[in-house]
All heavy atoms as an XYZ file, in Angstrom:
946
protein
N     127.202    -20.402    232.500
C     126.478    -20.908    233.622
C     126.936    -20.272    234.991
O     128.147    -19.924    235.021
C     126.707    -22.433    233.802
C     125.843    -23.188    232.711
C     125.971    -24.643    232.931
O     127.016    -25.155    233.404
N     124.979    -25.509    232.562
N     126.051    -20.126    235.902
C     126.420    -19.653    237.207
C     126.335    -20.684    238.154
O     125.221    -21.410    238.295
C     125.500    -18.403    237.566
C     125.459    -17.211    236.595
C     124.538    -16.186    237.137
C     126.908    -16.669    236.387
N     127.355    -20.925    238.890
C     127.337    -21.972    240.015
C     127.499    -21.375    241.315
O     128.627    -20.908    241.678
C     128.464    -23.026    239.664
C     128.144    -23.652    238.252
C     129.343    -24.566    237.849
O     130.381    -24.601    238.581
N     129.105    -25.316    236.769
N     126.436    -21.442    242.124
C     126.562    -20.846    243.513
C     126.770    -21.940    244.481
O     126.354    -22.955    244.406
C     125.244    -20.073    243.776
N     127.412    -21.519    245.489
C     127.756    -22.471    246.604
C     127.980    -21.804    247.887
O     128.120    -20.485    247.876
C     129.016    -23.396    246.198
O     130.166    -22.594    246.104
N     128.045    -22.488    248.943
C     128.431    -21.909    250.275
C     127.339    -21.754    251.270
O     127.570    -21.283    252.435
N     126.114    -22.105    250.764
C     125.004    -21.970    251.866
C     125.088    -22.992    252.881
O     125.977    -23.923    252.805
N     124.201    -22.908    253.846
C     124.267    -23.939    254.966
C     123.406    -23.353    256.152
O     122.617    -22.466    255.995
N     123.614    -24.040    257.250
C     122.814    -23.764    258.504
C     123.852    -23.139    259.461
O     124.919    -23.637    259.678
C     122.301    -25.027    259.155
C     121.743    -24.941    260.492
C     120.493    -24.032    260.494
C     121.286    -26.341    261.063
N     123.490    -22.028    260.054
C     124.290    -21.257    260.933
C     123.413    -20.618    262.096
O     122.296    -20.360    261.803
C     125.237    -20.108    260.229
C     124.202    -19.129    259.606
C     126.272    -19.476    260.977
N     124.047    -20.444    263.223
C     123.354    -19.688    264.250
C     123.357    -18.263    264.061
O     124.217    -17.708    263.465
C     124.000    -20.080    265.676
C     123.739    -21.494    266.020
C     124.225    -21.801    267.508
O     125.273    -21.195    267.910
N     123.615    -22.696    268.152
N     122.415    -17.662    264.587
C     122.363    -16.133    264.585
C     123.705    -15.588    265.180
O     124.205    -16.025    266.168
C     121.187    -15.593    265.419
N     124.089    -14.577    264.409
C     125.412    -13.938    264.808
C     126.509    -14.571    264.039
O     127.665    -13.960    264.084
N     126.277    -15.668    263.354
C     127.392    -16.376    262.637
C     127.584    -15.717    261.206
O     126.958    -14.717    260.856
N     128.531    -16.432    260.532
C     128.905    -15.947    259.134
C     128.858    -17.096    258.214
O     129.019    -18.273    258.500
C     130.274    -15.352    259.179
O     130.367    -14.232    260.089
N     128.688    -16.653    256.954
C     128.702    -17.680    255.848
C     129.252    -16.771    254.678
O     129.078    -15.549    254.529
C     127.370    -18.149    255.376
C     126.770    -19.349    256.294
C     125.371    -19.555    255.756
C     127.701    -20.620    256.260
N     129.923    -17.504    253.719
C     130.442    -16.842    252.507
C     129.977    -17.641    251.278
O     130.252    -18.845    251.144
C     131.951    -16.827    252.553
C     132.561    -15.994    251.361
C     134.030    -15.838    251.375
C     134.560    -14.954    250.333
N     136.098    -14.808    250.507
N     129.181    -16.907    250.548
C     128.560    -17.613    249.307
C     129.505    -17.314    248.124
O     130.140    -16.199    248.027
C     127.142    -17.079    248.935
C     126.171    -17.165    250.083
C     124.831    -16.613    249.570
C     126.047    -18.645    250.596
N     129.659    -18.206    247.196
C     130.517    -18.097    245.974
C     129.562    -18.213    244.797
O     128.693    -19.073    244.741
C     131.664    -19.078    246.018
O     132.411    -18.899    247.099
N     129.895    -17.513    243.712
C     129.290    -17.715    242.468
C     130.150    -17.629    241.400
O     130.762    -16.641    241.035
C     128.177    -16.615    242.228
S     127.314    -16.637    240.660
N     130.448    -18.783    240.846
C     131.431    -18.971    239.718
C     130.756    -18.745    238.354
O     129.688    -19.516    238.116
C     132.243    -20.143    239.826
C     133.254    -20.426    238.764
C     133.941    -21.810    238.839
O     133.527    -22.605    239.751
O     134.771    -22.008    237.966
N     131.345    -18.007    237.501
C     130.854    -17.940    236.138
C     131.582    -18.973    235.318
O     132.763    -18.760    235.034
C     131.088    -16.503    235.567
C     130.502    -16.447    234.120
C     130.449    -15.565    236.496
N     131.006    -20.093    235.111
C     131.636    -21.210    234.452
C     131.479    -21.169    232.999
O     130.457    -20.480    232.496
C     130.978    -22.578    234.885
N     132.477    -21.593    232.275
C     132.242    -21.733    230.835
C     132.851    -20.546    230.098
O     132.577    -20.334    228.872
N     133.469    -19.610    230.786
C     133.983    -18.507    230.081
C     134.201    -17.290    230.969
O     133.824    -17.285    232.191
N     134.846    -16.300    230.384
C     135.026    -15.044    231.331
C     133.802    -14.104    231.195
O     132.946    -14.204    230.316
C     136.191    -14.273    230.802
O     135.974    -13.966    229.389
C     137.467    -15.118    230.793
N     133.670    -13.364    232.218
C     132.506    -12.446    232.228
C     133.033    -11.195    233.010
O     132.731    -10.917    234.192
C     131.417    -13.126    233.016
C     130.010    -12.488    232.800
C     129.221    -13.022    231.753
C     129.572    -11.456    233.522
C     128.074    -12.368    231.497
C     128.353    -10.889    233.300
C     127.581    -11.453    232.173
N     133.909    -10.491    232.389
C     134.508     -9.325    233.173
C     133.955     -8.033    232.755
O     134.564     -6.983    232.945
C     136.028     -9.393    232.899
C     136.356     -9.317    231.270
O     135.407     -9.183    230.480
N     137.582     -9.495    230.941
N     132.761     -8.096    232.321
C     132.024     -6.792    232.107
C     130.568     -7.012    232.773
O     130.183     -8.126    233.161
C     131.850     -6.504    230.613
C     133.147     -6.286    229.847
C     132.829     -5.928    228.451
N     132.259     -7.120    227.803
C     131.797     -7.075    226.519
N     131.875     -5.865    225.831
N     131.267     -8.027    225.975
N     129.811     -5.993    232.764
C     128.473     -6.132    233.212
C     128.280     -6.104    234.690
O     129.111     -5.565    235.424
N     127.184     -6.686    235.238
C     126.769     -6.599    236.454
C     126.521     -7.903    237.012
O     125.847     -8.810    236.392
C     125.519     -5.739    236.554
O     125.627     -4.523    235.868
C     125.178     -5.502    238.028
N     126.912     -8.182    238.206
C     126.625     -9.442    239.047
C     125.723     -9.058    240.225
O     126.002     -8.042    240.878
C     127.888    -10.125    239.493
C     128.827    -10.516    238.324
S     128.237    -11.952    237.542
C     128.228    -13.286    238.688
N     124.775     -9.781    240.493
C     123.901     -9.503    241.652
C     123.627    -10.771    242.514
O     123.822    -11.894    242.060
N     123.327    -10.513    243.608
C     122.831    -11.504    244.590
C     121.373    -11.081    245.012
O     121.110    -10.010    245.380
C     123.714    -11.528    245.865
C     124.969    -12.265    245.788
C     126.152    -11.721    245.637
C     125.153    -13.733    245.651
N     127.183    -12.642    245.393
C     126.480    -13.884    245.520
C     124.410    -14.813    245.815
C     127.114    -15.121    245.405
C     124.843    -16.104    245.744
C     126.288    -16.253    245.553
N     120.426    -12.089    244.894
C     119.122    -11.941    245.405
C     118.770    -13.019    246.422
O     119.513    -14.061    246.527
C     118.206    -12.055    244.188
C     118.283    -10.913    243.249
C     119.375    -10.753    242.358
C     117.344     -9.881    243.155
C     119.566     -9.687    241.476
C     117.404     -8.785    242.283
C     118.555     -8.712    241.463
N     117.669    -12.868    247.052
C     117.227    -13.945    247.990
C     115.652    -14.103    247.969
O     115.021    -13.037    247.727
C     117.795    -13.743    249.409
C     117.166    -12.492    250.071
C     117.879    -12.405    251.403
N     117.480    -11.065    252.084
C     117.926    -10.605    253.223
N     118.924    -11.245    253.756
N     117.316     -9.558    253.774
N     115.156    -15.151    248.220
C     113.853    -15.514    248.450
C     113.581    -16.119    249.720
O     113.849    -17.358    249.912
C     113.161    -16.242    247.282
C     111.669    -16.590    247.400
C     111.190    -17.446    246.273
N     110.918    -16.493    245.101
C     110.666    -16.879    243.920
N     110.651    -18.257    243.588
N     110.512    -16.076    242.948
N     112.927    -15.386    250.603
C     112.526    -16.096    251.931
C     111.224    -16.671    251.841
O     110.474    -16.441    250.911
C     112.438    -14.868    252.973
N     110.991    -17.696    252.675
C     109.674    -18.495    252.636
C     108.571    -17.463    252.608
O     108.354    -16.600    253.424
C     109.671    -19.265    253.835
C     111.154    -19.440    254.154
C     111.785    -18.146    253.716
N     107.573    -17.713    251.654
C     106.364    -16.812    251.571
C     106.546    -15.496    251.030
O     105.666    -14.649    250.985
N     107.847    -15.115    250.468
C     108.113    -13.738    250.068
C     108.545    -13.787    248.669
O     108.998    -14.772    248.115
C     109.057    -13.095    250.983
C     108.612    -12.849    252.404
C     109.582    -12.062    253.147
C     109.056    -11.712    254.599
N     110.036    -10.943    255.365
N     108.557    -12.612    248.066
C     109.082    -12.454    246.649
C     110.673    -12.452    246.712
O     111.157    -12.038    247.676
C     108.600    -11.137    246.062
C     107.103    -10.997    245.889
C     106.608    -11.858    244.853
O     107.292    -12.060    243.820
O     105.480    -12.578    245.043
N     111.186    -12.736    245.567
C     112.584    -12.676    245.591
C     113.075    -11.198    245.563
O     112.378    -10.356    244.938
C     113.113    -13.210    244.144
C     114.579    -13.400    244.041
C     115.015    -14.132    242.859
N     114.381    -15.375    242.568
C     114.710    -16.266    241.666
N     115.672    -15.950    240.749
N     114.117    -17.477    241.480
N     114.053    -10.810    246.419
C     114.542     -9.512    246.630
C     115.984     -9.364    246.400
O     116.774    -10.228    246.604
C     114.114     -9.037    248.042
C     114.881     -9.854    249.064
C     114.668     -9.200    250.563
O     113.853     -8.166    250.614
O     115.119     -9.783    251.459
N     116.328     -8.139    246.057
C     117.651     -7.723    245.771
C     118.486     -7.683    247.120
O     117.935     -7.269    248.101
C     117.664     -6.391    245.228
C     119.117     -5.646    245.043
C     119.955     -6.047    243.974
C     119.487     -4.727    246.051
C     121.152     -5.504    243.866
C     120.782     -4.113    245.889
C     121.579     -4.517    244.861
N     119.654     -8.237    247.036
C     120.597     -8.101    248.281
C     121.742     -7.194    247.975
O     122.014     -6.317    248.716
C     121.088     -9.538    248.579
C     121.997     -9.419    249.802
C     119.914    -10.466    248.960
N     122.478     -7.488    246.872
C     123.643     -6.742    246.593
C     124.108     -6.896    245.130
O     123.705     -7.877    244.545
C     124.861     -7.274    247.531
N     124.862     -5.962    244.615
C     125.323     -6.085    243.261
C     126.604     -5.480    243.079
O     127.119     -4.705    243.918
C     124.325     -5.508    242.319
N     127.366     -5.850    242.027
C     128.628     -5.447    241.729
C     128.841     -5.159    240.251
O     128.431     -6.027    239.490
C     129.595     -6.466    242.268
C     131.113     -6.280    241.997
C     131.843     -6.903    243.208
C     131.534     -6.929    240.662
N     129.429     -4.083    239.941
C     129.788     -3.887    238.461
C     131.245     -4.497    238.319
O     132.237     -4.030    239.036
C     129.820     -2.361    238.212
C     128.522     -1.803    238.048
C     128.476     -0.340    237.753
N     127.069      0.156    237.747
C     126.838      1.485    237.904
N     127.781      2.268    238.192
N     125.588      1.910    237.922
N     131.182     -5.402    237.381
C     132.464     -6.180    237.254
C     133.661     -5.269    236.871
O     134.703     -5.403    237.410
C     132.224     -7.278    236.171
C     133.197     -8.388    236.319
C     134.498     -8.458    235.800
C     132.982     -9.589    236.972
N     135.019     -9.611    236.212
C     134.143    -10.367    236.844
C     131.817    -10.142    237.647
C     134.262    -11.629    237.431
C     131.933    -11.418    238.265
C     133.154    -12.067    238.068
N     133.476     -4.431    235.991
C     134.477     -3.457    235.634
C     134.536     -2.293    236.612
O     133.582     -1.540    236.696
C     134.322     -2.891    234.171
O     135.332     -2.004    233.880
N     135.614     -2.197    237.327
C     135.644     -1.130    238.389
C     135.312     -1.549    239.740
O     135.827     -1.054    240.786
N     134.484     -2.528    239.900
C     134.166     -3.172    241.162
C     133.331     -2.336    242.031
O     133.131     -2.691    243.296
N     132.632     -1.389    241.608
C     131.691     -0.673    242.448
C     130.524     -1.471    242.906
O     129.986     -2.356    242.161
C     131.134      0.524    241.730
C     130.338      1.488    242.695
C     129.975      2.824    242.068
N     129.273      3.633    242.995
C     128.939      4.892    242.804
N     129.222      5.464    241.584
N     128.258      5.545    243.731
N     130.242     -1.380    244.195
C     129.230     -2.280    244.836
C     128.055     -1.609    245.321
O     128.083     -0.329    245.648
C     129.825     -3.081    245.989
O     130.236     -2.124    247.005
C     131.057     -3.997    245.481
N     126.974     -2.315    245.545
C     125.700     -1.780    246.013
C     125.035     -2.800    246.850
O     125.168     -3.976    246.547
C     124.766     -1.437    244.786
C     125.443     -0.466    243.756
C     126.182     -1.134    242.813
C     125.216      0.858    243.868
C     126.885     -0.234    241.902
C     125.799      1.700    242.876
C     126.632      1.234    241.924
O     127.221      2.059    241.026
N     124.258     -2.344    247.843
C     123.612     -3.400    248.635
C     122.260     -2.703    249.196
O     122.108     -1.462    249.295
C     124.446     -3.889    249.863
O     124.883     -2.781    250.580
N     121.373     -3.634    249.540
C     120.125     -3.115    250.168
C     120.339     -2.736    251.502
O     121.304     -3.192    252.239
C     119.096     -4.227    249.986
O     117.709     -3.696    250.300
C     119.298     -5.385    250.981
N     119.481     -1.863    252.003
C     119.661     -1.220    253.323
C     119.712     -2.342    254.509
O     120.582     -2.153    255.442
C     118.529     -0.264    253.679
C     118.617      0.331    254.963
N     119.587      1.375    255.265
C     117.890      0.125    256.179
C     119.443      1.672    256.493
N     118.473      1.037    257.105
N     119.002     -3.411    254.359
C     118.868     -4.325    255.461
C     120.155     -5.120    255.727
O     120.352     -5.662    256.793
C     117.680     -5.256    255.288
O     117.866     -6.037    254.158
N     121.053     -5.114    254.693
C     122.308     -5.855    254.929
C     123.538     -5.049    254.962
O     124.630     -5.501    255.081
C     122.427     -6.835    253.804
C     121.223     -7.764    253.660
C     122.819     -6.239    252.420
N     123.390     -3.659    254.840
C     124.520     -2.790    254.851
C     125.316     -2.926    256.219
O     124.613     -2.988    257.276
C     124.066     -1.270    254.702
C     123.742     -1.016    253.238
C     123.459      0.480    253.121
C     123.023      0.858    251.690
N     124.059      0.496    250.740
N     126.484     -3.055    256.074
C     127.435     -3.200    257.279
C     127.579     -4.662    257.701
O     128.383     -4.917    258.604
N     126.768     -5.523    257.195
C     126.826     -6.966    257.481
C     127.281     -7.878    256.311
O     128.083     -8.742    256.530
C     125.456     -7.438    258.006
C     124.999     -6.731    259.250
C     123.712     -7.408    259.819
N     122.609     -7.409    258.810
C     122.054     -8.501    258.421
N     122.396     -9.719    258.883
N     120.999     -8.572    257.563
N     126.813     -7.583    255.182
C     127.065     -8.300    253.981
C     128.027     -7.485    253.054
O     127.899     -6.255    252.836
C     125.795     -8.592    253.161
C     124.864     -9.593    253.822
C     124.947     -9.931    255.097
C     123.870    -10.053    252.946
C     124.082    -10.788    255.633
C     122.888    -10.941    253.555
C     123.072    -11.398    254.881
N     128.976     -8.201    252.474
C     129.937     -7.632    251.500
C     129.949     -8.412    250.201
O     130.257     -9.605    250.208
C     131.288     -7.462    252.198
O     131.202     -6.758    253.349
C     132.207     -6.791    251.150
N     129.735     -7.736    249.143
C     129.945     -8.414    247.800
C     131.274     -8.075    247.198
O     131.821     -6.923    247.314
C     128.793     -7.989    246.776
C     128.922     -8.845    245.496
C     128.761     -6.484    246.560
C     127.688     -8.578    244.690
N     131.979     -9.016    246.646
C     133.321     -8.833    246.112
C     133.545     -9.754    244.944
O     132.679    -10.632    244.709
C     134.374     -9.011    247.228
O     134.351    -10.317    247.627
N     134.707     -9.580    244.290
C     134.849    -10.421    243.062
C     136.371    -10.801    243.058
O     137.225    -10.145    243.607
C     134.612     -9.599    241.747
C     135.618     -8.545    241.485
C     135.030     -7.627    240.404
N     136.060     -6.873    239.732
C     136.716     -5.803    240.227
N     136.451     -5.415    241.492
N     137.550     -5.050    239.539
N     136.523    -11.883    242.306
C     137.952    -12.408    242.063
C     138.007    -12.491    240.513
O     137.447    -13.588    239.962
C     138.221    -13.664    242.768
C     139.645    -14.194    242.497
O     140.180    -13.901    241.557
O     140.159    -14.858    243.502
N     138.600    -11.630    239.778
C     138.685    -11.648    238.475
C     139.363    -12.941    237.885
O     138.876    -13.456    236.929
C     139.412    -10.455    237.903
C     138.632     -9.164    238.056
O     137.541     -9.250    238.484
N     139.302     -8.064    237.717
N     140.392    -13.367    238.430
C     141.155    -14.530    238.014
C     140.309    -15.747    238.089
O     140.430    -16.601    237.300
C     142.502    -14.670    238.789
N     139.424    -15.853    239.073
C     138.596    -16.973    239.232
C     137.189    -16.842    238.698
O     136.476    -17.808    238.782
C     138.464    -17.255    240.740
C     139.802    -17.631    241.443
C     139.576    -17.900    242.919
N     140.793    -18.227    243.712
C     141.365    -19.389    243.800
N     140.759    -20.410    243.312
N     142.456    -19.537    244.411
N     136.908    -15.764    238.072
C     135.600    -15.474    237.558
C     134.538    -15.788    238.547
O     133.554    -16.327    238.277
C     135.340    -16.320    236.274
C     135.972    -15.802    234.981
O     136.234    -14.665    234.908
N     136.388    -16.662    234.169
N     134.759    -15.228    239.765
C     133.890    -15.586    240.938
C     133.461    -14.337    241.660
O     134.390    -13.472    241.857
C     134.552    -16.636    241.892
O     134.962    -17.831    241.134
C     133.679    -16.946    243.029
N     132.174    -14.355    241.984
C     131.817    -13.195    242.893
C     131.316    -13.873    244.217
O     130.800    -14.989    244.196
C     130.505    -12.579    242.233
C     129.916    -11.586    243.159
C     131.032    -11.829    240.951
N     131.568    -13.183    245.303
C     131.346    -13.624    246.597
C     130.283    -12.824    247.419
O     130.194    -11.551    247.090
C     132.652    -13.695    247.464
C     133.783    -14.426    246.774
C     134.869    -13.887    246.144
C     133.827    -15.869    246.950
C     135.698    -14.611    245.565
C     134.831    -16.651    246.413
C     135.773    -15.985    245.643
O     136.828    -16.757    245.100
N     129.706    -13.333    248.236
C     128.852    -12.639    249.196
C     129.219    -13.087    250.586
O     128.860    -14.113    251.088
C     127.301    -12.822    249.022
C     126.423    -12.007    249.775
C     126.577    -10.479    249.375
C     124.995    -12.439    249.628
N     130.056    -12.240    251.342
C     130.352    -12.500    252.674
C     129.316    -12.105    253.523
O     128.851    -10.851    253.560
C     131.680    -11.817    253.017
C     132.067    -11.926    254.496
C     132.446    -13.360    254.940
O     133.253    -13.978    254.083
N     131.913    -13.822    256.006
N     128.718    -12.826    254.387
C     127.580    -12.521    255.173
C     128.006    -12.651    256.698
O     128.235    -13.767    257.099
C     126.341    -13.351    254.806
C     125.984    -13.337    253.440
S     124.516    -14.313    253.052
C     125.117    -15.947    253.425
N     127.999    -11.632    257.399
C     128.376    -11.587    258.842
C     127.119    -11.096    259.755
O     126.134    -10.588    259.197
C     129.469    -10.612    259.104
C     130.722    -11.026    258.407
O     130.985    -12.297    258.105
N     131.559    -10.010    257.960
N     127.209    -11.421    260.884
C     126.085    -11.086    261.825
C     124.747    -11.507    261.327
O     123.757    -10.719    261.384
C     126.083     -9.523    262.120
O     127.437     -9.087    262.611
N     124.748    -12.684    260.918
C     123.459    -13.185    260.338
C     122.325    -13.309    261.337
O     122.536    -13.589    262.466
C     123.682    -14.686    259.752
C     124.418    -14.593    258.407
C     125.022    -15.910    258.062
C     123.497    -14.234    257.289
N     121.097    -12.922    260.740
C     119.953    -12.914    261.630
C     118.968    -13.960    261.060
O     119.015    -14.314    259.840
C     119.405    -11.509    261.547
C     120.253    -10.448    261.998
C     119.765     -9.123    261.600
O     118.709     -8.909    260.812
O     120.405     -8.111    262.019
N     118.029    -14.484    261.851
C     117.055    -15.408    261.293
C     116.232    -14.864    260.106
O     115.839    -15.615    259.227
C     116.089    -15.636    262.551
C     116.920    -15.409    263.824
C     117.816    -14.281    263.330
N     116.125    -13.559    260.073
C     115.448    -12.942    258.922
C     116.239    -13.057    257.652
O     115.690    -12.747    256.495
C     115.190    -11.407    259.344
C     114.162    -11.180    260.309
C     114.714    -11.415    261.728
O     116.007    -11.405    261.953
O     113.930    -11.599    262.664
N     117.482    -13.430    257.734
C     118.274    -13.639    256.536
C     118.093    -15.096    255.885
O     118.530    -15.313    254.787
C     119.764    -13.482    256.827
C     120.131    -12.054    257.262
O     119.640    -11.123    256.617
O     120.871    -11.941    258.269
N     117.311    -15.874    256.509
C     117.007    -17.195    256.005
C     116.256    -17.094    254.730
O     115.228    -16.481    254.617
C     116.193    -17.978    257.037
O     116.853    -18.270    258.173
C     115.662    -19.353    256.506
N     116.898    -17.695    253.689
C     116.345    -17.650    252.398
C     117.135    -18.555    251.386
O     118.237    -18.933    251.750
C     116.367    -16.190    251.767
N     116.572    -18.710    250.200
C     117.378    -19.188    249.211
C     118.151    -18.094    248.482
O     117.416    -17.090    248.107
C     116.598    -20.091    248.187
C     117.364    -20.517    246.978
C     115.859    -21.219    248.863
N     119.308    -18.170    248.350
C     120.092    -17.046    247.769
C     120.517    -17.471    246.356
O     121.046    -18.474    246.058
C     121.354    -16.777    248.491
C     121.115    -16.040    249.840
C     120.427    -16.579    250.865
C     121.486    -14.624    249.967
C     120.110    -15.854    252.051
C     121.219    -13.956    251.069
C     120.487    -14.527    252.184
O     120.277    -13.820    253.319
N     120.363    -16.505    245.430
C     120.612    -16.701    244.015
C     121.621    -15.616    243.465
O     121.483    -14.480    243.862
C     119.288    -16.488    243.183
C     118.188    -17.418    243.532
C     117.294    -17.121    244.525
C     117.932    -18.606    242.804
C     116.290    -17.902    244.821
C     117.000    -19.420    243.173
C     116.069    -19.049    244.154
O     115.032    -19.873    244.470
N     122.579    -16.088    242.700
C     123.356    -15.150    242.077
C     122.792    -14.919    240.587
O     122.213    -15.830    240.051
C     124.880    -15.565    241.980
S     125.228    -17.130    241.202
N     123.073    -13.694    240.111
C     122.643    -13.390    238.656
C     123.674    -12.535    238.032
O     124.493    -11.902    238.676
C     121.311    -12.609    238.860
N     123.534    -12.574    236.722
C     124.573    -11.854    235.876
C     123.834    -11.222    234.751
O     122.859    -11.868    234.155
C     125.669    -12.839    235.520
N     124.407    -10.100    234.328
C     123.915     -9.545    233.001
C     125.119     -8.840    232.423
O     125.931     -8.243    233.056
C     122.863     -8.520    233.258
C     122.056     -8.130    232.022
O     121.184     -8.820    231.659
O     122.547     -7.256    231.376
N     125.149     -8.966    231.019
C     126.377     -8.312    230.365
C     126.246     -6.816    230.341
O     127.342     -6.192    230.066
C     126.298     -8.966    228.965
C     124.950     -9.399    228.796
C     124.391     -9.786    230.183
N     125.188     -6.250    230.614
C     125.130     -4.759    230.632
C     125.573     -4.207    232.018
O     125.463     -4.895    232.987
C     123.619     -4.369    230.406
N     126.093     -3.055    231.892
C     126.448     -2.324    233.127
C     125.145     -1.581    233.530
O     124.766     -0.542    233.127
C     127.492     -1.333    232.810
C     127.857     -0.389    234.111
C     128.822     -1.870    232.343
N     124.416     -2.146    234.505
C     123.095     -1.786    234.880
C     123.204     -0.555    235.761
O     124.064     -0.463    236.662
C     122.393     -2.917    235.628
C     122.138     -4.185    234.952
C     121.594     -5.288    235.758
C     121.350     -3.914    233.605
N     122.240      0.364    235.515
C     122.279      1.570    236.412
C     121.623      1.219    237.831
O     120.980      0.208    237.945
C     121.554      2.734    235.818
C     120.149      2.364    235.626
C     122.247      3.138    234.487
C     119.272      3.463    234.959
N     122.013      2.072    238.730
C     121.555      1.722    240.188
C     120.073      1.463    240.324
O     119.686      0.466    240.982
C     121.944      2.954    240.992
O     123.351      3.316    240.861
C     121.669      2.540    242.498
N     119.296      2.164    239.671
C     117.849      1.961    239.765
C     117.299      0.789    239.080
O     116.189      0.327    239.427
N     118.121      0.150    238.275
C     117.721     -1.082    237.459
C     118.225     -2.262    238.132
O     117.595     -3.329    238.112
C     118.131     -0.905    236.038
C     117.909     -2.181    235.258
C     117.384      0.306    235.349
N     119.463     -2.292    238.609
C     120.088     -3.500    239.150
C     119.360     -4.119    240.244
O     119.567     -5.273    240.536
C     121.520     -3.184    239.524
C     121.578     -2.232    240.788
S     123.354     -2.087    241.309
C     124.285     -1.594    239.907
N     118.412     -3.509    240.906
C     117.700     -4.051    241.931
C     116.446     -4.993    241.442
O     115.842     -5.624    242.138
C     117.139     -3.124    242.934
C     118.178     -2.407    243.802
C     117.682     -1.241    244.547
N     118.620     -0.836    245.559
C     119.627     -0.040    245.378
N     119.888      0.262    244.051
N     120.448      0.316    246.315
N     116.265     -4.893    240.136
C     115.146     -5.633    239.527
C     115.540     -7.040    239.056
O     116.511     -7.148    238.335
C     114.625     -4.793    238.392
O     113.635     -5.584    237.668
N     114.822     -8.076    239.390
C     115.083     -9.410    239.018
C     114.952     -9.579    237.500
O     115.570    -10.378    236.928
C     114.117    -10.403    239.655
O     112.797    -10.078    239.417
C     114.322    -10.344    241.275
N     114.057     -8.703    236.884
C     113.692     -8.961    235.479
C     114.803     -8.603    234.529
O     114.721     -9.005    233.347
C     112.367     -8.254    235.061
O     112.668     -6.734    235.264
N     115.795     -7.814    234.951
C     116.871     -7.433    234.015
C     118.005     -8.309    233.835
O     118.815     -8.090    232.909
C     117.332     -5.925    234.373
C     116.083     -4.910    234.355
C     118.077     -5.899    235.688
N     118.204     -9.167    234.729
C     119.365    -10.057    234.686
C     119.036    -11.299    233.627
O     118.042    -11.988    233.670
C     119.617    -10.686    236.081
C     120.126     -9.733    237.039
C     119.435     -8.807    237.686
C     121.555     -9.516    237.108
C     119.866     -7.867    238.461
C     122.167     -8.533    238.004
C     121.322     -7.657    238.599
O     121.826     -6.726    239.486
N     120.094    -11.523    232.914
C     119.884    -12.501    231.824
C     120.213    -13.903    232.313
O     119.740    -14.893    231.706
C     120.961    -12.218    230.666
O     120.581    -10.926    230.093
N     121.071    -14.043    233.293
C     121.509    -15.315    233.820
C     121.379    -15.544    235.210
O     121.626    -14.544    236.054
C     122.979    -15.600    233.413
C     123.281    -15.376    231.930
C     123.827    -14.170    231.541
C     123.061    -16.308    230.997
C     124.083    -13.958    230.176
C     123.359    -16.172    229.662
C     123.910    -14.890    229.300
O     124.106    -14.711    227.880
N     120.858    -16.721    235.568
C     120.629    -17.013    237.107
C     121.285    -18.319    237.465
O     121.290    -19.264    236.662
C     119.162    -17.082    237.332
C     118.494    -15.704    237.306
C     118.002    -15.110    236.169
C     118.293    -14.783    238.359
N     117.525    -13.836    236.558
C     117.691    -13.749    237.842
C     118.493    -14.913    239.783
C     117.295    -12.650    238.714
C     118.222    -13.815    240.537
C     117.579    -12.665    240.080
N     121.841    -18.364    238.658
C     122.245    -19.605    239.227
C     121.101    -20.392    239.816
O     120.049    -19.738    240.129
N     121.317    -21.598    240.334
C     120.179    -22.478    240.777
C     119.765    -22.176    242.192
O     118.636    -22.572    242.683
C     120.847    -23.785    240.731
C     122.249    -23.649    240.890
C     122.529    -22.365    240.173
N     120.586    -21.275    242.986
C     120.222    -21.020    244.407
C     120.875    -21.837    245.294
O     121.141    -23.075    245.026
N     121.134    -21.347    246.530
C     121.760    -22.021    247.548
C     121.108    -21.559    248.864
O     120.789    -20.403    249.140
C     123.262    -21.823    247.684
O     123.838    -22.611    248.675
C     123.549    -20.304    247.950
N     120.706    -22.648    249.685
C     119.893    -22.350    250.995
C     120.769    -21.820    252.068
O     121.789    -22.408    252.275
C     119.138    -23.590    251.385
C     118.385    -23.517    252.716
C     117.138    -22.725    252.456
O     116.362    -22.803    251.571
N     116.952    -21.724    253.450
N     120.264    -20.675    252.692
C     120.959    -20.197    253.910
C     119.872    -20.281    254.909
O     118.772    -19.623    254.861
C     121.428    -18.801    253.649
C     121.919    -18.234    254.964
C     122.554    -18.782    252.680
N     120.211    -20.979    256.055
C     119.283    -21.115    257.213
C     119.930    -20.568    258.443
O     121.013    -20.999    258.807
C     118.782    -22.473    257.482
O     118.082    -22.970    256.174
C     117.769    -22.491    258.617
N     119.304    -19.610    259.113
C     119.914    -18.862    260.274
C     119.041    -19.255    261.437
O     117.777    -18.908    261.435
C     120.105    -17.364    260.222
C     120.736    -16.870    261.379
C     120.855    -17.063    258.893
N     119.544    -20.001    262.410
C     118.669    -20.411    263.627
C     118.856    -19.359    264.640
O     119.952    -18.798    264.809
C     119.114    -21.823    264.026
O     120.453    -21.737    264.492
N     117.810    -19.295    265.486
C     117.873    -18.217    266.569
C     118.347    -18.910    267.861
O     118.549    -20.020    267.913
C     116.519    -17.692    266.774
O     115.523    -18.727    267.037
């Protein structure tokens, strides 16, 4: 199970840190991803991390503002979000797959086997 937390209401320019814990066992291989769904829009890729090696990827709109990281001991992946903008308002979801997904695939929602329930992030202007 994936348990996401850390969402909330923040003013533009503020920061939030989302956490996604892999409960019920270790998950030290494969790929972890963060996605979001804004009101009226499709779910979109935000960032991903290969558990082994820790290489990270993110979408262009969050580069330089969001950072994905992991804590192996805690089986937890984080999404540090800085300089938040109203356009970042969305429900954020963490996802996991036991495969080491290639770059072109990890952005797709359909390839992930496990999803967390989502956490709301609201950025006020």
